[in-house]
C-alpha positions in Angstrom: -0.1 -15.5 -24.1 1.5 -17.8 -21.5 1.5 -16.6 -17.8 5.3 -16.5 -17.8 5.3 -14.3 -20.9 2.6 -12.1 -19.4 4.7 -11.6 -16.3 7.8 -10.8 -18.3 5.9 -8.3 -20.4 4.5 -6.6 -17.2 8.0 -6.4 -15.6 9.4 -4.9 -18.7 6.5 -2.3 -18.9 7.2 -1.2 -15.3 10.7 -0.2 -16.1 10.2 0.9 -19.7 7.4 3.3 -18.9 9.2 4.8 -15.9 7.2 3.4 -13.0 10.0 1.7 -11.0 13.7 1.4 -11.7 16.3 -0.6 -9.8 17.8 -2.0 -7.7 19.4 1.4 -7.4 21.8 2.9 -8.2 21.6 1.0 -11.5 24.7 2.5 -13.0 26.8 0.9 -10.2 25.1 -2.5 -10.2 22.4 -1.7 -7.6 22.1 -2.3 -3.9 19.4 -4.9 -3.0 16.3 -3.5 -1.4 16.5 0.0 -2.8 14.5 1.2 -5.7 13.8 4.5 -7.6 10.5 5.7 -8.9 10.4 7.3 -12.3 8.0 10.0 -13.5 5.1 7.7 -14.0 5.7 5.9 -10.7 5.9 9.2 -8.7 2.8 10.5 -10.4 0.9 7.3 -9.4 2.2 7.4 -5.9 1.4 11.1 -5.4 -2.1 10.6 -6.7 -2.7 7.7 -4.3 -1.4 9.7 -1.3 -3.4 12.8 -2.3 -6.6 10.7 -2.6 -6.0 9.1 0.9 -5.3 12.5 2.4 -8.5 14.0 1.1 -10.7 11.1 2.2 -9.2 10.9 5.7 -9.5 14.7 6.3 -13.2 14.3 5.4 -13.5 11.5 8.0 -12.0 13.7 10.7 -8.4 12.5 10.7 -5.5 14.9 11.2 -2.0 14.4 9.8 1.4 14.6 11.6 5.0 14.2 10.5 7.8 12.9 12.8 11.6 12.5 12.6 13.0 9.5 10.7 15.9 9.2 13.2 15.0 8.6 16.9 17.1 7.8 20.0 17.7 4.3 21.2 15.4 4.5 24.2 12.4 4.9 22.0 13.0 1.5 20.5 13.9 -0.1 23.8 10.6 1.1 25.2 8.6 0.0 22.1 10.1 -3.5 22.3 11.8 -3.3 18.9 15.3 -3.8 20.2 14.2 -7.1 21.8 11.5 -8.4 19.4 12.0 -6.8 16.0 13.9 -9.8 14.6 13.8 -12.2 11.7 14.8 -15.9 11.9 17.8 -16.5 9.6 19.5 -19.6 8.4 23.1 -19.7 7.1 24.5 -22.3 4.7 27.4 -24.2 6.4 29.4 -24.3 3.1 28.8 -21.1 1.0 27.5 -19.0 4.0 24.5 -17.8 2.0 21.9 -16.3 4.3 18.1 -16.8 4.1 15.1 -15.7 6.1 13.9 -19.1 7.5 10.1 -18.6 7.4 10.2 -17.1 3.8 12.5 -19.9 2.7 10.1 -22.5 4.0 7.1 -20.8 2.4 8.8 -20.9 -1.0 9.8 -24.5 -0.6 6.5 -25.7 1.0 3.8 -23.3 -0.2 0.9 -25.5 1.2 2.3 -25.7 4.7 1.3 -23.3 7.5 4.6 -21.6 8.4 3.4 -18.4 10.2 3.8 -18.6 14.0 6.2 -21.6 14.1 9.0 -21.5 16.6 12.6 -21.6 15.6 12.8 -25.3 16.6 9.6 -26.2 14.7 11.1 -24.6 11.6 14.3 -26.5 12.0 12.4 -29.7 12.3 10.6 -28.9 9.0 13.9 -28.2 7.2 15.5 -31.4 8.5 12.5 -33.7 7.9 12.0 -32.4 4.4 15.7 -32.6 3.6 15.8 -29.0 2.6 19.2 -27.7 1.6 20.9 -24.4 0.4 19.5 -23.4 -3.0 23.0 -22.0 -3.9 25.2 -25.1 -3.3 22.9 -27.9 -2.0 24.6 -28.0 1.4 23.1 -28.2 4.9 22.1 -25.2 7.1 23.3 -24.1 10.5 20.7 -23.5 13.3 18.2 -20.7 13.0 19.4 -17.4 14.6 18.0 -14.0 15.5 18.6 -11.1 13.2 17.5 -7.6 14.2 16.1 -5.5 11.4 16.9 -2.1 12.9 19.3 0.2 11.1 21.6 1.8 13.7 23.4 5.1 13.4 25.1 7.8 15.6 23.9 11.3 16.1 26.3 14.0 17.3 28.9 13.0 19.9 28.2 9.4 20.5 24.4 9.4 20.8 23.1 6.0 19.6 20.0 6.2 17.4 18.0 4.2 14.9 16.3 4.8 11.6 12.6 4.1 12.3 11.4 0.7 11.2 7.8 2.0 11.1 6.0 5.4 11.3 3.5 4.3 14.0 5.8 4.5 17.1 6.8 8.0 16.3 3.1 9.0 16.2 2.5 7.5 19.7 5.3 9.7 21.1 3.1 12.8 20.3 0.1 11.6 22.3 0.0 14.3 25.0 0.4 17.0 22.4 -2.3 15.5 20.2 -4.7 15.2 23.1 -4.3 18.9 23.8 -4.5 20.3 20.3 -7.4 18.0 19.2 -9.3 19.2 22.2 -9.6 15.7 23.8 -12.3 14.7 21.3 -11.9 10.9 21.6 -11.3 8.9 19.7 -8.4 10.9 18.4 -7.9 10.2 14.7 -4.4 10.7 13.3 -2.3 9.5 10.3 1.3 9.8 9.2 3.0 9.2 5.8 6.7 8.8 5.5 9.8 6.7 5.1 10.7 3.7 7.2 13.8 1.4 7.1 14.4 -2.2 7.7 17.7 -4.0 7.2 16.2 -7.0 5.4 18.5 -10.0 5.1 18.2 -10.7 1.4 15.4 -8.6 0.0 13.7 -10.0 -3.1 10.4 -9.5 -4.8 11.2 -5.9 -5.9 9.3 -3.2 -4.2 7.3 -5.7 -2.1 10.3 -6.0 0.3 12.6 -3.1 0.5 15.1 -1.7 3.0 13.7 1.8 2.5 10.0 2.1 1.9 6.9 4.2 2.3 4.3 3.7 5.0 0.9 5.4 5.5 -0.4 4.6 8.9 -3.6 5.6 10.7 -4.0 5.6 14.5 -7.1 5.8 16.6 -6.6 6.6 20.3 -9.8 5.3 21.9 -11.4 4.3 25.2 -12.4 0.7 26.1 -16.0 1.8 26.2 -15.8 3.4 22.8 -14.4 0.3 21.3 -17.8 -1.4 21.9 -20.0 1.7 21.3 -18.4 3.6 18.4 -21.0 5.8 16.7 -19.2 5.5 13.3 -19.8 1.7 13.3 -23.6 2.2 13.1 -23.1 3.9 9.7 -21.2 1.0 8.1 -22.3 -2.1 10.0 -24.2 -3.6 7.1 -21.3 -3.4 4.7 -19.8 -6.7 3.7 -16.1 -7.7 3.6 -14.3 -10.8 2.5 -13.2 -12.1 5.9 -10.9 -15.2 6.1 -10.6 -16.0 9.8 -7.7 -18.1 11.0 -9.9 -21.2 11.5 -10.8 -21.2 7.8 -7.2 -21.1 6.8 -6.6 -24.5 8.4 -9.2 -25.8 5.9 -7.2 -24.5 3.0 -9.9 -22.0 2.0 -8.2 -19.1 0.0 -11.1 -16.9 -1.0 -13.7 -16.2 1.7 -17.4 -15.3 1.3 -18.5 -11.7 1.9 -19.9 -11.2 5.4 -21.9 -8.4 7.0 -19.8 -6.6 9.7 -22.7 -6.8 12.2 -23.0 -10.5 11.6 -19.2 -10.8 12.0 -19.5 -9.3 15.5 -22.5 -11.5 16.4 -20.7 -14.6 15.2 -17.5 -13.5 17.1 -15.4 -13.5 14.0 -14.6 -9.9 15.1 -14.6 -8.8 18.8 -15.2 -5.1 18.7 -17.3 -2.7 16.6 -14.5 -0.1 16.6 -12.1 -2.7 15.2 -14.6 -3.7 12.6 -14.9 -0.1 11.6 -11.1 0.0 11.0 -11.4 -3.0 8.7 -14.1 -1.2 6.8 -12.0 2.0 6.6 -9.0 0.1 5.3 -11.1 -1.4 2.6 -12.9 1.9 1.8 -9.7 3.7 1.0 -8.4 0.8 -1.2 -11.7 0.6 -3.0 -11.1 4.2 -4.3 -7.9 3.0 -6.2 -9.6 0.7 -8.7 -8.7 -2.9 -7.6 -10.9 -5.7 -9.1 -13.1 -7.0 -6.3 -12.1 -10.6 -6.8 -8.4 -10.0 -5.9 -9.0 -8.7 -2.3 -9.4 -10.5 1.0 -8.8 -10.0 4.7 -6.8 -12.7 6.4 -6.7 -13.0 10.2 -3.5 -13.8 12.1 -3.6 -17.0 14.0 -3.1 -17.0 17.8 0.5 -18.1 17.1 1.2 -15.6 14.4 -0.1 -12.3 15.9 2.2 -10.0 17.9 2.4 -10.5 21.6 0.6 -7.1 22.3 -2.2 -7.6 19.7 -5.8 -8.4 20.8 -6.6 -9.0 17.1 -4.8 -8.6 13.8 -5.9 -8.9 10.1 -4.1 -8.3 6.9 -5.7 -6.8 3.8 -4.2 -8.9 0.9 -4.2 -8.7 -2.9 -3.9 -11.8 -5.1 -1.1 -11.3 -7.6 0.0 -13.5 -10.6 3.7 -13.2 -9.7 3.7 -13.5 -5.9 0.4 -14.9 -4.8 -1.4 -13.2 -1.9 0.4 -10.0 -0.9 -0.2 -8.1 2.2 -0.8 -4.4 1.5 -2.2 -3.3 4.8 -2.2 -4.5 8.4 -5.0 -3.7 10.8 -4.1 -4.2 14.5 -5.7 -3.9 17.8 -2.7 -2.8 19.8 -4.5 -2.5 23.2 -2.8 0.0 25.6 0.6 -1.7 25.1 2.4 1.2 23.4 1.4 4.0 25.7 2.0 1.9 28.8 5.5 1.1 27.6 6.4 4.7 26.6 4.8 6.0 29.8 7.0 3.8 31.8 10.3 4.6 30.0 9.6 8.3 29.6 8.1 8.7 33.1 5.0 10.4 31.5 1.5 9.9 32.6 -0.8 9.0 29.7 -3.9 8.5 31.7 -6.8 10.7 30.5 -10.5 11.1 30.9 -12.2 9.9 27.7 -15.8 9.5 28.9 -18.4 11.8 30.3 -17.2 11.1 33.9 -14.0 13.2 34.3 -13.0 11.2 37.4 -12.5 8.0 35.4 -9.1 8.0 33.8 -7.5 5.4 31.6 -4.7 4.9 29.2 -6.1 4.9 25.6 -6.3 1.8 23.5 -4.8 2.1 20.0 -6.3 0.8 16.8 -3.9 0.9 13.8 -4.3 0.7 10.0 -0.9 0.4 8.4 -0.5 0.6 4.6 2.6 -0.3 2.6 2.4 2.3 -0.3 5.1 0.6 -2.4 3.1 -2.7 -2.2 -0.1 -0.9 -3.2 1.7 0.5 -6.2 3.0 -2.9 -7.3 -0.3 -4.8 -6.8 -2.4 -2.0 -8.4 -0.2 -2.1 -11.5 -0.2 -5.9 -11.7 -3.9 -6.4 -11.1 -4.8 -3.7 -13.7 -2.4 -5.0 -16.4 -4.0 -6.5 -19.5 -2.8 -7.7 -22.8 -5.7 -7.8 -25.4 -4.9 -8.8 -29.0 -1.3 -7.8 -28.4 -2.4 -4.4 -27.1 -1.0 -3.7 -23.6 -3.7 -1.9 -21.6 -3.1 -0.7 -18.0 -6.6 -0.2 -16.7 -5.8 2.3 -13.9 -8.6 4.3 -12.4 -8.7 7.9 -13.5 -8.4 8.8 -9.8 -4.8 7.6 -9.8 -3.5 7.3 -13.4 -0.3 9.3 -14.0 -2.0 11.2 -16.8 -5.7 11.9 -16.9 -5.6 12.8 -20.6 -3.1 13.0 -23.5 -3.3 15.6 -26.2 -2.2 14.8 -29.8 -2.0 17.0 -32.9 -2.9 14.8 -35.8 0.1 16.0 -37.7 2.9 18.1 -36.3 4.0 19.8 -39.5 0.8 21.7 -39.7 1.5 24.7 -37.4 -2.1 25.8 -36.8 -3.1 22.2 -35.7 0.0 22.0 -33.5 -0.6 25.5 -31.9 -4.3 24.6 -31.1 -3.2 21.3 -29.6 -0.6 23.1 -27.4 -3.3 25.6 -26.4 -5.7 22.9 -25.3 -3.0 21.1 -23.4 -2.0 24.2 -21.5 -5.6 25.0 -20.7 -6.1 21.6 -19.2 -2.9 21.9 -17.1 -4.1 25.4 -15.8 -7.4 23.7 -14.7 -5.3 21.2 -12.7 -6.1 18.3 -15.1 -3.0 16.1 -15.6 -2.4 16.4 -19.3 0.4 15.0 -21.4 1.3 16.4 -24.8 2.7 14.1 -27.5 3.4 14.8 -31.2 6.0 12.1 -31.9 5.2 9.1 -34.1 1.9 7.9 -35.7 -1.4 8.4 -33.9 -1.6 4.6 -33.4 1.8 4.5 -31.6 0.8 7.5 -29.5 -2.4 5.7 -28.4 -0.4 2.6 -27.5 2.1 4.6 -25.3 -0.7 6.1 -23.3 -2.5 2.8 -23.0 0.6 1.4 -21.4 0.7 4.3 -19.0 -3.0 3.9 -18.0 -4.1 7.2 -19.5 -7.9 7.1 -19.5 -8.5 9.6 -22.4 -6.7 10.8 -25.5 -7.7 13.9 -27.4 -6.7 14.4 -31.1 -6.8 17.8 -32.8 -7.2 17.6 -36.6 -8.1 19.7 -39.6 -11.8 19.8 -38.6 -10.8 21.2 -35.2 -9.7 24.4 -36.9 -13.1 24.8 -38.6 -15.6 23.8 -35.9 -13.7 23.8 -32.6 -14.3 20.0 -32.1 -11.9 17.3 -31.2 -11.9 13.5 -31.2 -11.7 12.0 -27.7 -10.9 8.3 -27.3 -11.6 6.2 -24.2 -8.9 3.8 -23.2 -10.7 0.5 -22.3 -13.3 0.4 -25.0 -11.4 2.5 -27.6 -14.6 4.3 -28.3 -14.1 7.6 -30.2 -16.5 10.5 -30.4 -16.4 14.2 -31.4 -16.9 16.8 -28.7 -16.5 20.5 -28.5 -13.2 21.8 -27.0 -15.1 23.4 -24.2 -16.5 20.0 -23.2 -13.2 18.3 -22.7 -12.8 18.9 -18.9 -16.3 17.8 -18.1 -16.0 14.7 -20.3 -12.8 13.7 -18.5 -14.5 14.1 -15.2 -17.8 12.3 -16.1 -16.8 10.0 -18.9 -17.9 9.7 -22.5 -21.6 10.3 -23.0 -23.6 7.2 -24.1 -23.8 6.9 -27.9 -27.4 6.8 -29.2 -28.1 3.7 -31.2 
């Protein structure tokens, strides 16, 4: 199958099987940048979030939830009103608007665009004779475009929909320090909606105006950044690190490097930051990405934010959109708490070491996931077409259904009733089971393959006699007979090896 046909088949599957629909609302033509999740998409999303939450609680992280709407002063203090902008270009003739850096990346995929100034991007546009894709006319000069969505609360109070969840977490610092008993580093995460008024959002759920973020924050002392106990447990793990110097050499896929070696070779500065890189990868590894599609890419000095001491993106290589950032890991220094301390007139200096007389404003290390991007890249990188059979190889940790239950024939009431009983029993044991009696067994298998269901159980005439069923594994299509009582354990542990 050609790559173009494969992509078209994948895009069709995502809508047809109820993962993602849109732009929404579809019945009114849709509004760009807004999408709806169907039943399969929501099940996948909830499984991912549930897995992240369980793992993070086991690692000592606590969860918070903050308001989506916040007053203007918050974003003035954070710098978003001043700096949260995109460079835009407008066509002189048809007035179509494009984000300048994204436009240049599409037109010049081999050029290094990140970090260029407005003037440098204008020079590239002019020297390469780039014109409006809509009408082939020239562009105006690049201008600022603030991404914040503004609203009013009550009687004339100006507020904004948050463009990220992180800032709202920082506003809780004093409370968090108190309830977490000043056990530094403080480990906190937040999941929720954020909003950005994108100029012309494309690429489906990769760039939306309303999207889900899952962000981890560590409030930590300068001393702990270099002597974090957790780092010693993971320092010999290897990660695919592409530092910014290698990017100039057009290297796309880096070698795996030991984290302790990365510190010694000054690819990474701080053990605590290296631990955050590992943690971001650890959570992603639970979802079932193929190893070869993942890398970490460092921001160049010109690209990283003004407050960042270091910044890396966790990226996934996709067929349709190339390398896609799904997570950003940032050393934010003490920038955020200093700014909010100044604007709120609060004192964020605390004692974090054994000497209570030494006080400092905590540093912040951040891991920021885009959940919608995770969902897209996870679906695409696990999508396979084998001998015309569509197979979505999702991990059983996140698949919308863990098992599907089929009666061999629906017009035999005893078989049907037993199948229903098995299905209900699985649901009562918190195993995500799907019941289907429509169509031939072959068609039912294909539907579940497309949804990524790891196992299918078929109840037949023999099941009535000996209480056994046929269980089929998705990827190998192996089928064996097992006792009904063995279904839950088989789903948990996998099919037993068949003796030759």
